[in-house]
N, CA, C and O atoms as CSV, one atom per row, in Angstrom:
chain,resi,resn,atom,element,x,y,z
A,1,MET,N,N,51.733,67.828,-15.362
A,1,MET,CA,C,50.534,67.432,-15.149
A,1,MET,C,C,49.260,66.096,-15.370
A,1,MET,O,O,48.953,65.408,-16.343
A,2,ASN,N,N,48.858,66.152,-14.236
A,2,ASN,CA,C,48.115,64.508,-14.283
A,2,ASN,C,C,46.735,64.801,-15.153
A,2,ASN,O,O,46.042,65.813,-15.052
A,3,GLU,N,N,46.507,63.701,-16.010
A,3,GLU,CA,C,45.357,63.426,-17.079
A,3,GLU,C,C,43.908,63.435,-16.292
A,3,GLU,O,O,44.048,63.363,-15.071
A,4,PRO,N,N,42.883,63.491,-16.638
A,4,PRO,CA,C,41.654,63.976,-15.892
A,4,PRO,C,C,41.596,62.072,-16.327
A,4,PRO,O,O,42.021,61.338,-17.220
A,5,MET,N,N,40.677,61.935,-14.875
A,5,MET,CA,C,40.008,60.680,-14.993
A,5,MET,C,C,38.553,60.478,-15.191
A,5,MET,O,O,37.496,60.733,-14.614
A,6,TRP,N,N,39.068,59.785,-16.492
A,6,TRP,CA,C,37.235,60.047,-17.387
A,6,TRP,C,C,36.636,58.893,-16.742
A,6,TRP,O,O,37.300,57.862,-16.646
A,7,ASP,N,N,35.329,58.961,-16.245
A,7,ASP,CA,C,33.998,57.895,-15.149
A,7,ASP,C,C,32.769,58.290,-15.868
A,7,ASP,O,O,31.947,59.157,-15.570
A,8,PRO,N,N,32.818,57.230,-17.189
A,8,PRO,CA,C,31.072,57.217,-17.808
A,8,PRO,C,C,30.100,57.130,-16.868
A,8,PRO,O,O,29.060,57.775,-17.003
A,9,TYR,N,N,30.336,56.254,-15.710
A,9,TYR,CA,C,29.601,56.098,-14.387
A,9,TYR,C,C,28.933,57.485,-13.726
A,9,TYR,O,O,27.839,57.685,-13.199
A,10,ASP,N,N,29.635,58.014,-13.888
A,10,ASP,CA,C,29.655,59.994,-13.493
A,10,ASP,C,C,28.474,60.610,-14.300
A,10,ASP,O,O,28.630,60.337,-15.490
A,11,ARG,N,N,27.692,61.121,-14.147
A,11,ARG,CA,C,26.717,61.701,-14.953
A,11,ARG,C,C,27.230,62.825,-15.409
A,11,ARG,O,O,26.889,63.239,-16.517
A,12,ASN,N,N,28.077,63.461,-14.676
A,12,ASN,CA,C,28.752,64.669,-15.352
A,12,ASN,C,C,29.948,64.466,-16.479
A,12,ASN,O,O,30.369,65.286,-17.296
A,13,CYS,N,N,30.356,63.077,-16.244
A,13,CYS,CA,C,31.782,63.072,-16.970
A,13,CYS,C,C,31.531,62.796,-18.668
A,13,CYS,O,O,30.907,61.806,-19.050
A,14,PRO,N,N,32.101,63.800,-19.612
A,14,PRO,CA,C,31.548,63.701,-21.014
A,14,PRO,C,C,32.261,62.338,-21.805
A,14,PRO,O,O,32.065,62.269,-23.018
A,15,SER,N,N,32.922,61.462,-21.276
A,15,SER,CA,C,32.860,60.056,-21.465
A,15,SER,C,C,31.506,59.335,-21.941
A,15,SER,O,O,31.252,58.537,-22.843
A,16,ARG,N,N,30.699,60.006,-20.876
A,16,ARG,CA,C,29.181,59.461,-21.053
A,16,ARG,C,C,28.932,59.978,-22.439
A,16,ARG,O,O,28.509,59.139,-23.235
A,17,GLN,N,N,29.102,61.129,-22.853
A,17,GLN,CA,C,28.551,61.682,-24.114
A,17,GLN,C,C,29.004,60.964,-25.138
A,17,GLN,O,O,28.356,60.319,-25.962
A,18,VAL,N,N,30.490,61.155,-25.011
A,18,VAL,CA,C,31.035,60.098,-26.112
A,18,VAL,C,C,30.453,58.229,-26.415
A,18,VAL,O,O,30.378,57.516,-27.416
A,19,LEU,N,N,30.240,58.101,-25.402
A,19,LEU,CA,C,29.486,56.462,-25.254
A,19,LEU,C,C,27.782,56.465,-25.945
A,19,LEU,O,O,27.444,55.559,-26.706
A,20,ASP,N,N,26.901,57.494,-25.595
A,20,ASP,CA,C,25.584,57.897,-25.838
A,20,ASP,C,C,26.131,58.274,-27.607
A,20,ASP,O,O,25.454,57.914,-28.570
A,21,ARG,N,N,26.986,58.774,-27.697
A,21,ARG,CA,C,27.381,58.367,-29.305
A,21,ARG,C,C,27.413,57.646,-30.219
A,21,ARG,O,O,26.696,57.486,-31.207
A,22,ILE,N,N,28.686,57.003,-29.686
A,22,ILE,CA,C,29.183,55.710,-29.756
A,22,ILE,C,C,28.190,54.225,-29.968
A,22,ILE,O,O,28.313,53.260,-30.722
A,23,GLY,N,N,27.122,54.604,-28.853
A,23,GLY,CA,C,26.132,53.382,-28.513
A,23,GLY,C,C,25.195,53.378,-29.447
A,23,GLY,O,O,24.698,52.381,-29.971
A,24,ASP,N,N,24.874,54.847,-29.725
A,24,ASP,CA,C,23.151,55.084,-31.003
A,24,ASP,C,C,23.318,54.446,-32.145
A,24,ASP,O,O,24.193,54.833,-32.920
A,25,ARG,N,N,22.312,53.093,-32.523
A,25,ARG,CA,C,22.395,52.388,-33.851
A,25,ARG,C,C,22.529,53.448,-34.679
A,25,ARG,O,O,23.754,53.543,-34.760
A,26,TRP,N,N,22.027,54.385,-35.407
A,26,TRP,CA,C,23.077,54.759,-36.212
A,26,TRP,C,C,24.157,55.147,-36.641
A,26,TRP,O,O,24.603,55.039,-37.784
A,27,SER,N,N,24.727,55.731,-35.510
A,27,SER,CA,C,26.183,55.672,-35.392
A,27,SER,C,C,27.000,54.429,-35.446
A,27,SER,O,O,28.207,54.486,-35.684
A,28,VAL,N,N,26.393,53.335,-35.239
A,28,VAL,CA,C,26.951,51.607,-34.948
A,28,VAL,C,C,27.118,51.679,-36.481
A,28,VAL,O,O,28.163,51.643,-37.130
A,29,LEU,N,N,25.845,51.789,-36.906
A,29,LEU,CA,C,25.756,51.524,-38.698
A,29,LEU,C,C,26.535,52.027,-39.447
A,29,LEU,O,O,27.260,51.347,-40.173
A,30,VAL,N,N,26.552,53.503,-39.424
A,30,VAL,CA,C,27.578,54.345,-40.311
A,30,VAL,C,C,28.794,54.281,-40.021
A,30,VAL,O,O,29.626,54.492,-40.904
A,31,VAL,N,N,29.200,53.962,-38.657
A,31,VAL,CA,C,30.776,53.636,-38.354
A,31,VAL,C,C,31.265,52.692,-39.077
A,31,VAL,O,O,32.355,52.929,-39.598
A,32,GLY,N,N,30.641,51.385,-39.323
A,32,GLY,CA,C,30.351,50.054,-39.874
A,32,GLY,C,C,30.431,50.107,-41.276
A,32,GLY,O,O,31.231,49.412,-41.903
A,33,ALA,N,N,29.490,51.052,-41.910
A,33,ALA,CA,C,29.857,51.290,-42.903
A,33,ALA,C,C,30.939,51.940,-43.678
A,33,ALA,O,O,31.576,51.434,-44.602
A,34,LEU,N,N,31.041,52.916,-43.271
A,34,LEU,CA,C,32.421,53.671,-43.252
A,34,LEU,C,C,33.631,52.764,-43.194
A,34,LEU,O,O,34.643,53.085,-43.817
A,35,ALA,N,N,33.599,51.978,-42.692
A,35,ALA,CA,C,34.872,50.599,-42.036
A,35,ALA,C,C,35.149,50.355,-43.129
A,35,ALA,O,O,36.112,49.588,-43.091
A,36,HIS,N,N,34.756,50.639,-44.510
A,36,HIS,CA,C,35.016,49.443,-45.535
A,36,HIS,C,C,35.331,50.525,-46.235
A,36,HIS,O,O,35.301,50.158,-47.409
A,37,GLY,N,N,35.730,52.104,-46.169
A,37,GLY,CA,C,35.963,53.028,-46.989
A,37,GLY,C,C,34.928,53.735,-47.145
A,37,GLY,O,O,33.756,53.365,-47.072
A,38,PRO,N,N,35.496,55.173,-47.449
A,38,PRO,CA,C,34.656,56.448,-47.930
A,38,PRO,C,C,33.394,56.630,-48.803
A,38,PRO,O,O,33.510,56.337,-49.993
A,39,LEU,N,N,32.068,57.129,-48.304
A,39,LEU,CA,C,31.398,56.914,-48.914
A,39,LEU,C,C,30.712,58.180,-49.334
A,39,LEU,O,O,30.956,59.079,-48.531
A,40,ARG,N,N,30.071,58.488,-50.151
A,40,ARG,CA,C,29.413,59.826,-50.582
A,40,ARG,C,C,28.372,59.398,-49.537
A,40,ARG,O,O,28.509,58.282,-49.036
A,41,PHE,N,N,27.047,60.400,-49.048
A,41,PHE,CA,C,26.032,60.688,-48.332
A,41,PHE,C,C,24.941,59.716,-49.143
A,41,PHE,O,O,24.401,58.965,-48.330
A,42,SER,N,N,24.517,59.534,-50.332
A,42,SER,CA,C,23.787,58.867,-51.095
A,42,SER,C,C,23.732,56.985,-50.465
A,42,SER,O,O,22.917,56.224,-49.943
A,43,ALA,N,N,25.025,56.968,-50.895
A,43,ALA,CA,C,25.491,55.288,-50.902
A,43,ALA,C,C,25.351,54.791,-49.026
A,43,ALA,O,O,24.846,53.798,-48.503
A,44,LEU,N,N,26.135,56.140,-48.367
A,44,LEU,CA,C,25.619,55.821,-47.080
A,44,LEU,C,C,24.128,55.744,-46.546
A,44,LEU,O,O,23.976,55.096,-45.511
A,45,ALA,N,N,22.854,56.405,-47.200
A,45,ALA,CA,C,21.674,56.279,-46.716
A,45,ALA,C,C,21.354,54.954,-47.347
A,45,ALA,O,O,20.867,54.176,-46.527
A,46,LYS,N,N,21.474,54.489,-48.493
A,46,LYS,CA,C,21.203,52.886,-49.078
A,46,LYS,C,C,21.721,51.954,-48.279
A,46,LYS,O,O,21.075,50.997,-47.855
A,47,THR,N,N,23.091,52.212,-47.991
A,47,THR,CA,C,23.803,51.325,-47.227
A,47,THR,C,C,23.608,51.130,-46.030
A,47,THR,O,O,23.904,50.070,-45.477
A,48,VAL,N,N,22.763,52.724,-45.093
A,48,VAL,CA,C,21.964,52.251,-43.613
A,48,VAL,C,C,20.391,52.069,-44.011
A,48,VAL,O,O,19.603,52.988,-43.792
A,49,ASP,N,N,20.079,51.162,-44.450
A,49,ASP,CA,C,18.717,50.670,-44.688
A,49,ASP,C,C,17.878,51.290,-43.585
A,49,ASP,O,O,18.005,50.785,-42.470
A,50,GLY,N,N,16.914,52.463,-43.749
A,50,GLY,CA,C,15.976,52.711,-42.589
A,50,GLY,C,C,16.088,54.180,-42.160
A,50,GLY,O,O,15.176,54.840,-41.662
A,51,VAL,N,N,17.568,54.675,-42.472
A,51,VAL,CA,C,17.740,55.730,-41.720
A,51,VAL,C,C,17.566,56.775,-42.205
A,51,VAL,O,O,18.499,57.027,-42.967
A,52,SER,N,N,16.549,57.861,-42.155
A,52,SER,CA,C,15.935,59.182,-43.044
A,52,SER,C,C,16.840,60.035,-42.792
A,52,SER,O,O,17.524,59.834,-41.789
A,53,GLN,N,N,17.099,61.207,-43.610
A,53,GLN,CA,C,18.254,61.899,-44.110
A,53,GLN,C,C,18.268,62.625,-43.085
A,53,GLN,O,O,19.374,62.692,-42.549
A,54,LYS,N,N,17.671,63.044,-42.734
A,54,LYS,CA,C,17.821,64.079,-40.913
A,54,LYS,C,C,18.212,63.035,-40.196
A,54,LYS,O,O,19.127,63.571,-39.572
A,55,MET,N,N,18.191,62.015,-39.854
A,55,MET,CA,C,18.951,61.479,-38.562
A,55,MET,C,C,20.534,61.500,-39.345
A,55,MET,O,O,21.536,61.954,-38.793
A,56,LEU,N,N,20.517,60.936,-40.676
A,56,LEU,CA,C,21.854,60.788,-41.235
A,56,LEU,C,C,22.888,61.904,-40.968
A,56,LEU,O,O,23.953,62.096,-40.380
A,57,THR,N,N,21.742,62.684,-41.925
A,57,THR,CA,C,23.140,64.367,-41.570
A,57,THR,C,C,23.054,64.089,-40.023
A,57,THR,O,O,23.787,63.110,-39.877
A,58,GLN,N,N,22.622,64.380,-38.973
A,58,GLN,CA,C,22.607,64.215,-37.847
A,58,GLN,C,C,23.640,63.591,-37.100
A,58,GLN,O,O,24.303,64.250,-36.299
A,59,THR,N,N,23.804,62.584,-37.257
A,59,THR,CA,C,24.960,61.517,-37.152
A,59,THR,C,C,25.860,61.671,-37.478
A,59,THR,O,O,26.826,61.803,-36.726
A,60,LEU,N,N,25.921,61.725,-38.894
A,60,LEU,CA,C,27.361,61.981,-39.216
A,60,LEU,C,C,28.077,64.005,-38.506
A,60,LEU,O,O,29.206,64.392,-38.201
A,61,ARG,N,N,26.843,64.650,-38.529
A,61,ARG,CA,C,27.728,65.644,-37.723
A,61,ARG,C,C,27.815,65.351,-36.702
A,61,ARG,O,O,28.838,65.922,-36.325
A,62,GLY,N,N,27.286,64.616,-35.618
A,62,GLY,CA,C,27.618,64.497,-34.478
A,62,GLY,C,C,29.173,63.508,-34.266
A,62,GLY,O,O,30.105,63.572,-33.464
A,63,LEU,N,N,28.967,62.941,-35.012
A,63,LEU,CA,C,30.392,62.151,-35.206
A,63,LEU,C,C,31.338,62.967,-35.924
A,63,LEU,O,O,32.439,62.803,-35.397
A,64,GLU,N,N,31.420,63.928,-37.075
A,64,GLU,CA,C,32.587,64.884,-37.942
A,64,GLU,C,C,32.618,65.176,-36.177
A,64,GLU,O,O,33.412,64.422,-35.614
A,65,ARG,N,N,31.851,66.185,-35.204
A,65,ARG,CA,C,32.073,66.610,-33.858
A,65,ARG,C,C,33.309,66.151,-33.219
A,65,ARG,O,O,34.440,66.633,-33.176
A,66,ASP,N,N,32.713,64.939,-32.666
A,66,ASP,CA,C,33.758,64.221,-32.001
A,66,ASP,C,C,35.159,63.771,-32.559
A,66,ASP,O,O,36.144,63.372,-31.937
A,67,GLY,N,N,35.009,63.909,-33.613
A,67,GLY,CA,C,36.704,63.761,-34.652
A,67,GLY,C,C,36.830,62.496,-34.892
A,67,GLY,O,O,37.964,62.022,-34.813
A,68,LEU,N,N,35.531,61.497,-35.298
A,68,LEU,CA,C,35.075,60.424,-35.757
A,68,LEU,C,C,35.236,60.089,-37.227
A,68,LEU,O,O,35.799,59.111,-37.719
A,69,VAL,N,N,34.673,61.025,-37.782
A,69,VAL,CA,C,34.281,61.019,-39.128
A,69,VAL,C,C,34.677,62.452,-39.771
A,69,VAL,O,O,34.584,63.583,-39.296
A,70,ALA,N,N,35.205,61.946,-41.159
A,70,ALA,CA,C,35.722,63.179,-41.580
A,70,ALA,C,C,34.972,63.728,-42.828
A,70,ALA,O,O,34.687,62.748,-43.516
A,71,ARG,N,N,34.482,64.991,-43.480
A,71,ARG,CA,C,34.404,65.207,-44.016
A,71,ARG,C,C,34.817,66.126,-45.609
A,71,ARG,O,O,35.406,67.207,-45.584
A,72,THR,N,N,34.529,65.680,-46.450
A,72,THR,CA,C,35.192,66.275,-47.676
A,72,THR,C,C,34.432,66.678,-48.924
A,72,THR,O,O,33.816,65.997,-49.744
A,73,MET,N,N,34.626,67.821,-48.842
A,73,MET,CA,C,33.904,68.773,-50.235
A,73,MET,C,C,35.216,68.805,-51.240
A,73,MET,O,O,36.373,69.195,-51.079
A,74,TYR,N,N,34.429,68.155,-52.468
A,74,TYR,CA,C,35.076,68.347,-53.878
A,74,TYR,C,C,34.495,69.492,-54.769
A,74,TYR,O,O,33.373,69.432,-55.273
A,75,ALA,N,N,35.265,70.426,-54.902
A,75,ALA,CA,C,34.975,71.486,-56.141
A,75,ALA,C,C,34.428,71.414,-57.723
A,75,ALA,O,O,34.952,71.920,-58.716
A,76,GLN,N,N,33.037,70.510,-57.618
A,76,GLN,CA,C,32.419,70.118,-58.563
A,76,GLN,C,C,31.216,70.036,-59.253
A,76,GLN,O,O,30.313,69.532,-58.585
A,77,ILE,N,N,30.901,70.397,-60.456
A,77,ILE,CA,C,29.238,70.488,-60.463
A,77,ILE,C,C,29.054,69.016,-60.790
A,77,ILE,O,O,29.624,68.611,-61.803
A,78,PRO,N,N,28.238,68.039,-59.971
A,78,PRO,CA,C,27.331,68.491,-58.959
A,78,PRO,C,C,28.819,68.847,-58.169
A,78,PRO,O,O,29.964,68.697,-58.597
A,79,PRO,N,N,28.299,69.430,-56.721
A,79,PRO,CA,C,29.071,69.206,-55.773
A,79,PRO,C,C,29.187,67.845,-55.010
A,79,PRO,O,O,28.161,67.240,-54.701
A,80,ARG,N,N,30.485,67.337,-54.690
A,80,ARG,CA,C,30.731,66.030,-54.059
A,80,ARG,C,C,30.986,65.822,-52.455
A,80,ARG,O,O,31.566,66.805,-51.992
A,81,VAL,N,N,30.753,64.962,-51.627
A,81,VAL,CA,C,31.196,65.158,-50.568
A,81,VAL,C,C,31.225,63.956,-49.935
A,81,VAL,O,O,30.142,63.378,-49.849
A,82,ASP,N,N,32.367,63.328,-49.379
A,82,ASP,CA,C,33.216,62.346,-49.094
A,82,ASP,C,C,32.817,62.088,-47.673
A,82,ASP,O,O,32.643,63.102,-46.998
A,83,TYR,N,N,32.568,60.487,-46.860
A,83,TYR,CA,C,32.751,60.764,-45.686
A,83,TYR,C,C,33.203,59.819,-45.588
A,83,TYR,O,O,32.929,58.809,-46.236
A,84,GLU,N,N,34.339,59.992,-44.394
A,84,GLU,CA,C,35.205,58.406,-44.443
A,84,GLU,C,C,35.741,58.742,-42.550
A,84,GLU,O,O,35.694,59.731,-41.819
A,85,LEU,N,N,36.184,57.412,-42.403
A,85,LEU,CA,C,36.623,57.799,-40.763
A,85,LEU,C,C,37.852,58.324,-40.630
A,85,LEU,O,O,38.694,57.951,-41.447
A,86,THR,N,N,38.206,59.203,-39.689
A,86,THR,CA,C,39.492,59.418,-38.978
A,86,THR,C,C,40.082,58.018,-38.791
A,86,THR,O,O,39.695,56.909,-39.160
A,87,GLU,N,N,41.672,58.640,-37.753
A,87,GLU,CA,C,42.189,58.035,-37.222
A,87,GLU,C,C,41.931,56.976,-36.467
A,87,GLU,O,O,42.320,55.808,-36.460
A,88,SER,N,N,40.639,58.100,-35.344
A,88,SER,CA,C,39.788,57.502,-34.321
A,88,SER,C,C,39.352,57.164,-33.963
A,88,SER,O,O,39.355,56.740,-32.807
A,89,GLY,N,N,37.775,57.095,-35.802
A,89,GLY,CA,C,37.235,56.361,-36.211
A,89,GLY,C,C,37.580,54.737,-36.311
A,89,GLY,O,O,37.000,53.753,-35.852
A,90,ILE,N,N,39.171,54.944,-37.377
A,90,ILE,CA,C,39.374,53.548,-37.331
A,90,ILE,C,C,39.162,52.663,-36.022
A,90,ILE,O,O,38.370,51.762,-35.748
A,91,SER,N,N,40.550,53.504,-35.086
A,91,SER,CA,C,40.222,52.908,-33.858
A,91,SER,C,C,38.844,52.262,-33.648
A,91,SER,O,O,38.752,51.085,-33.299
A,92,LEU,N,N,37.849,52.988,-33.849
A,92,LEU,CA,C,36.802,52.355,-33.133
A,92,LEU,C,C,36.169,51.640,-33.956
A,92,LEU,O,O,35.198,51.008,-33.540
A,93,ALA,N,N,36.467,51.574,-35.025
A,93,ALA,CA,C,35.678,50.360,-36.049
A,93,ALA,C,C,35.755,48.986,-35.776
A,93,ALA,O,O,34.831,48.198,-35.976
A,94,GLY,N,N,36.843,48.704,-35.326
A,94,GLY,CA,C,36.974,47.139,-34.597
A,94,GLY,C,C,36.358,46.753,-33.571
A,94,GLY,O,O,36.351,45.563,-33.256
A,95,PRO,N,N,35.844,47.518,-32.996
A,95,PRO,CA,C,34.962,47.088,-31.560
A,95,PRO,C,C,33.286,47.198,-32.180
A,95,PRO,O,O,32.281,46.582,-31.825
A,96,MET,N,N,33.435,48.012,-33.001
A,96,MET,CA,C,31.948,48.071,-33.220
A,96,MET,C,C,31.768,47.155,-34.139
A,96,MET,O,O,30.758,46.512,-33.850
A,97,LEU,N,N,32.455,46.629,-35.502
A,97,LEU,CA,C,32.636,45.724,-36.337
A,97,LEU,C,C,32.869,44.352,-35.449
A,97,LEU,O,O,32.489,43.443,-36.188
A,98,ALA,N,N,33.366,43.729,-34.074
A,98,ALA,CA,C,32.936,42.857,-33.007
A,98,ALA,C,C,31.973,42.798,-32.924
A,98,ALA,O,O,31.492,41.678,-33.101
A,99,LEU,N,N,30.768,44.269,-32.513
A,99,LEU,CA,C,29.387,44.001,-31.862
A,99,LEU,C,C,28.891,43.622,-32.838
A,99,LEU,O,O,27.943,42.867,-32.625
A,100,GLU,N,N,29.202,43.888,-34.286
A,100,GLU,CA,C,28.235,43.488,-35.242
A,100,GLU,C,C,27.998,42.252,-35.791
A,100,GLU,O,O,27.029,41.721,-36.335
A,101,ASP,N,N,29.448,41.827,-35.436
A,101,ASP,CA,C,29.656,40.124,-35.475
A,101,ASP,C,C,29.170,39.444,-34.992
A,101,ASP,O,O,28.722,38.474,-35.604
A,102,TRP,N,N,28.933,39.638,-33.143
A,102,TRP,CA,C,28.480,39.302,-32.401
A,102,TRP,C,C,27.031,39.523,-32.473
A,102,TRP,O,O,26.430,38.450,-32.522
A,103,ALA,N,N,26.321,40.483,-32.493
A,103,ALA,CA,C,24.771,40.465,-33.355
A,103,ALA,C,C,24.668,39.350,-33.959
A,103,ALA,O,O,24.214,38.330,-33.441
A,104,LYS,N,N,25.125,39.458,-35.231
A,104,LYS,CA,C,25.096,38.430,-36.029
A,104,LYS,C,C,24.874,36.674,-36.094
A,104,LYS,O,O,24.154,35.879,-36.699
A,105,GLU,N,N,25.802,36.643,-35.231
A,105,GLU,CA,C,26.663,35.380,-34.427
A,105,GLU,C,C,25.262,34.809,-33.259
A,105,GLU,O,O,24.721,33.713,-33.407
A,106,ASN,N,N,24.880,35.783,-32.166
A,106,ASN,CA,C,24.253,35.472,-31.491
A,106,ASN,C,C,22.784,35.809,-31.978
A,106,ASN,O,O,22.014,35.685,-31.026
A,107,MET,N,N,22.283,36.107,-32.878
A,107,MET,CA,C,20.803,35.994,-33.319
A,107,MET,C,C,19.733,34.962,-33.044
A,107,MET,O,O,18.624,35.119,-32.533
A,108,PRO,N,N,20.376,33.769,-33.542
A,108,PRO,CA,C,19.503,32.150,-33.464
A,108,PRO,C,C,18.754,32.091,-31.610
A,108,PRO,O,O,17.745,31.907,-30.929
A,109,SER,N,N,20.257,32.424,-31.613
A,109,SER,CA,C,19.783,32.226,-29.527
A,109,SER,C,C,18.915,33.196,-28.916
A,109,SER,O,O,18.073,33.054,-28.028
A,110,ILE,N,N,19.288,34.229,-29.572
A,110,ILE,CA,C,18.218,35.522,-28.976
A,110,ILE,C,C,17.154,35.429,-29.507
A,110,ILE,O,O,16.240,35.529,-28.689
A,111,LEU,N,N,16.695,35.218,-30.954
A,111,LEU,CA,C,15.321,34.819,-31.295
A,111,LEU,C,C,14.759,33.915,-30.054
A,111,LEU,O,O,13.970,34.440,-29.268
A,112,SER,N,N,15.081,32.839,-29.914
A,112,SER,CA,C,15.028,31.546,-29.214
A,112,SER,C,C,14.159,32.069,-28.056
A,112,SER,O,O,12.970,31.930,-27.766
A,113,SER,N,N,15.418,32.863,-27.385
A,113,SER,CA,C,15.132,33.698,-26.127
A,113,SER,C,C,13.977,33.840,-26.002
A,113,SER,O,O,13.214,33.141,-25.335
A,114,ARG,N,N,13.590,35.316,-27.014
A,114,ARG,CA,C,12.663,36.131,-27.334
A,114,ARG,C,C,11.406,35.316,-27.010
A,114,ARG,O,O,10.618,35.479,-26.079
A,115,ASP,N,N,11.398,34.251,-28.149
A,115,ASP,CA,C,10.254,33.489,-28.871
A,115,ASP,C,C,9.594,32.889,-27.418
A,115,ASP,O,O,8.402,33.175,-27.312
A,116,ALA,N,N,10.294,31.916,-26.000
A,116,ALA,CA,C,10.442,31.691,-24.900
A,116,ALA,C,C,10.111,32.725,-24.020
A,116,ALA,O,O,9.251,32.351,-23.222
A,117,TYR,N,N,10.404,33.683,-23.889
A,117,TYR,CA,C,9.892,34.949,-23.034
A,117,TYR,C,C,8.670,35.113,-23.228
A,117,TYR,O,O,7.830,34.772,-22.396
A,118,ASP,N,N,8.267,35.881,-24.817
A,118,ASP,CA,C,6.888,36.098,-25.321
A,118,ASP,C,C,6.164,34.853,-25.048
A,118,ASP,O,O,5.013,35.212,-24.797
A,119,ALA,N,N,6.251,33.331,-24.950
A,119,ALA,CA,C,5.673,32.459,-25.343
A,119,ALA,C,C,4.931,32.329,-23.373
A,119,ALA,O,O,3.753,32.409,-23.024
A,120,GLU,N,N,6.149,32.119,-22.518
A,120,GLU,CA,C,5.804,32.384,-21.222
A,120,GLU,C,C,5.176,34.165,-20.512
A,120,GLU,O,O,4.591,34.138,-19.428
A,121,HIS,N,N,5.309,35.077,-20.985
A,121,HIS,CA,C,4.433,36.316,-20.574
A,121,HIS,C,C,3.195,36.902,-21.398
A,121,HIS,O,O,2.736,38.043,-21.361
A,122,ALA,N,N,2.824,35.908,-22.079
A,122,ALA,CA,C,1.641,36.460,-23.142
A,122,ALA,C,C,0.563,36.288,-22.001
A,122,ALA,O,O,0.467,35.676,-20.937
A,123,PRO,N,N,-0.204,37.151,-22.773
A,123,PRO,CA,C,-1.388,37.365,-21.422
A,123,PRO,C,C,-2.153,35.684,-21.258
A,123,PRO,O,O,-1.569,34.742,-21.793
A,124,LYS,N,N,-3.101,35.508,-20.702
A,124,LYS,CA,C,-3.863,34.461,-20.513
A,124,LYS,C,C,-5.233,34.988,-20.641
A,124,LYS,O,O,-5.689,36.002,-20.113
A,125,ASP,N,N,-6.073,33.793,-21.754
A,125,ASP,CA,C,-7.220,34.185,-21.518
A,125,ASP,C,C,-8.232,33.907,-20.444
A,125,ASP,O,O,-9.329,34.464,-20.471
């Protein structure tokens, strides 16, 4: 039996949904944070500065649904929940961290380009 051909350039292809998920800024940051090991929700919220509780919850649920993050509940008082990358999530962490490194390495050039563009396109009095 032939494997289906995934074409993210086709709007009906499910691979596009996966790219939408992993290309989302919160997903990129959550996967990057979890690449260093399991974290509790509160630790993730502190690590991913600026994410709301609602967005972090939605992001974690989406990543869990796609099999990239595992949620483990511990029966203790108070209840404890850890999040960690699955095997698929770990395989995604490499490219995500490379993207993060690229962004950090290229920020001076990008900021310079923005300044030049803004100066050239500033409203004239």
